[in-house]
DRENSEBA-663574 format. One line per field, with one value per residue (C-alpha): x, y, z; chain; residue in three letters; residue number from 1. Coordinates in Angstrom, 1 decimal, padded with zeros to 4 digits, always signed. Last residue first. Example, Ala and Ser with C-alpha at 12.3 -4.5 7.8 and 13.67 -1.06 7.14 Angstrom:
2
xx	(+013.7;+012.3)
yy	(-001.1;-004.5)
zz	(+007.1;+007.8)
vexgu	(A;A)
tivex	(ser;ala)
nuba	(2;1)
END
This chain:
100
xx	(-033.8;-033.3;-036.2;-036.4;-035.1;-031.4;-028.6;-025.1;-022.2;-018.5;-015.0;-016.2;-014.6;-012.2;-009.2;-010.3;-013.4;-014.7;-013.3;-013.8;-017.4;-018.0;-016.4;-018.5;-021.6;-020.6;-019.8;-023.1;-025.4;-027.1;-027.5;-028.9;-031.8;-032.5;-032.6;-034.7;-037.2;-037.3;-038.4;-037.3;-033.6;-031.3;-027.6;-025.2;-021.6;-019.1;-015.5;-015.8;-019.1;-020.9;-024.3;-027.3;-026.3;-029.6;-031.4;-034.5;-033.9;-030.2;-031.0;-032.8;-030.3;-027.2;-025.1;-021.7;-022.9;-025.8;-023.5;-020.6;-021.3;-023.0;-019.9;-017.6;-019.9;-020.0;-016.2;-015.7;-013.9;-016.7;-017.5;-016.3;-013.4;-015.4;-018.3;-016.0;-014.6;-018.1;-019.3;-016.3;-016.9;-020.6;-019.9;-017.9;-014.4;-013.7;-011.0;-007.7;-006.6;-002.9;-001.1;+001.4)
yy	(+066.5;+063.7;+062.8;+063.6;+062.6;+063.0;+060.6;+062.1;+060.0;+060.3;+060.3;+059.5;+056.8;+057.8;+056.6;+053.0;+052.6;+049.1;+048.3;+052.0;+051.9;+048.7;+050.3;+053.4;+051.3;+049.4;+052.7;+054.3;+051.4;+053.4;+056.4;+053.9;+053.0;+056.6;+057.7;+054.6;+055.5;+059.2;+058.1;+058.0;+058.5;+061.1;+060.5;+063.4;+062.3;+064.2;+064.6;+068.4;+068.5;+065.7;+065.4;+063.2;+059.5;+057.7;+055.7;+053.6;+051.3;+051.3;+049.8;+046.9;+046.4;+046.1;+048.8;+048.6;+047.1;+049.5;+052.5;+051.7;+054.1;+056.7;+056.6;+057.4;+060.2;+061.7;+061.5;+063.4;+062.2;+062.6;+059.5;+059.4;+057.0;+054.8;+054.8;+053.8;+050.9;+049.7;+049.9;+047.9;+045.2;+045.1;+044.7;+041.5;+041.5;+040.3;+037.6;+039.1;+038.7;+038.1;+040.0;+038.1)
zz	(-088.1;-085.8;-083.6;-080.0;-076.6;-075.8;-075.1;-074.5;-075.5;-074.4;-075.7;-079.3;-081.3;-084.1;-082.1;-082.3;-084.4;-083.9;-080.4;-079.4;-080.5;-078.4;-075.4;-075.8;-075.9;-072.7;-070.8;-072.0;-071.0;-068.2;-070.6;-073.1;-070.7;-069.9;-073.5;-074.4;-071.7;-072.7;-076.2;-079.8;-078.9;-080.5;-079.9;-079.1;-079.5;-077.4;-078.7;-078.7;-080.5;-082.3;-084.0;-084.4;-083.8;-084.0;-081.2;-081.4;-084.4;-083.6;-080.2;-081.9;-084.7;-082.5;-080.7;-082.5;-085.8;-086.0;-085.3;-087.6;-090.5;-088.2;-085.9;-088.9;-090.1;-086.6;-086.1;-089.3;-092.4;-094.9;-097.0;-100.6;-100.1;-097.9;-100.3;-103.1;-101.1;-100.1;-103.7;-105.0;-102.3;-103.1;-106.8;-106.1;-107.4;-111.0;-111.2;-112.3;-115.9;-116.5;-119.1;-121.3)
vexgu	(A;A;A;A;A;A;A;A;A;A;A;A;A;A;A;A;A;A;A;A;A;A;A;A;A;A;A;A;A;A;A;A;A;A;A;A;A;A;A;A;A;A;A;A;A;A;A;A;A;A;A;A;A;A;A;A;A;A;A;A;A;A;A;A;A;A;A;A;A;A;A;A;A;A;A;A;A;A;A;A;A;A;A;A;A;A;A;A;A;A;A;A;A;A;A;A;A;A;A;A)
tivex	(gly;pro;thr;gly;thr;val;phe;arg;ile;gln;gly;pro;ala;ala;glu;gly;leu;leu;glu;arg;leu;arg;gly;leu;leu;asp;ala;gln;met;leu;thr;leu;glu;glu;ala;trp;thr;ala;ser;asp;cys;ser;val;val;leu;glu;gly;gly;ala;glu;arg;leu;pro;thr;ala;his;ala;ala;leu;glu;gly;gly;val;ala;glu;glu;trp;ala;thr;gln;val;thr;ala;leu;met;thr;arg;pro;ala;ala;arg;ala;ala;ala;ala;arg;leu;ala;glu;ser;ala;pro;arg;pro;ala;his;arg;arg;met;met)
nuba	(100;99;98;97;96;95;94;93;92;91;90;89;88;87;86;85;84;83;82;81;80;79;78;77;76;75;74;73;72;71;70;69;68;67;66;65;64;63;62;61;60;59;58;57;56;55;54;53;52;51;50;49;48;47;46;45;44;43;42;41;40;39;38;37;36;35;34;33;32;31;30;29;28;27;26;25;24;23;22;21;20;19;18;17;16;15;14;13;12;11;10;9;8;7;6;5;4;3;2;1)
END
């Protein structure tokens, strides 16, 4: 006799499908975890833009935010390492401007 399993929530299925379909780059991994790592307020002002050689470049919507986040870099890197382990960037550079 076959046993029926309880249906899993649609959100769980969508999250699993998105994880399988997502590109396996450091940037994509960071973008997925960014808001959880830095919090909603910081994420509203700073967006991971690109990566090169282990450095993450984050676009900030003002010079004030870029300066503030530069001062917080060690803490932010620590949070990303906690969430992403080996996939975390080695350093972050904050720049002013909008992604695009």
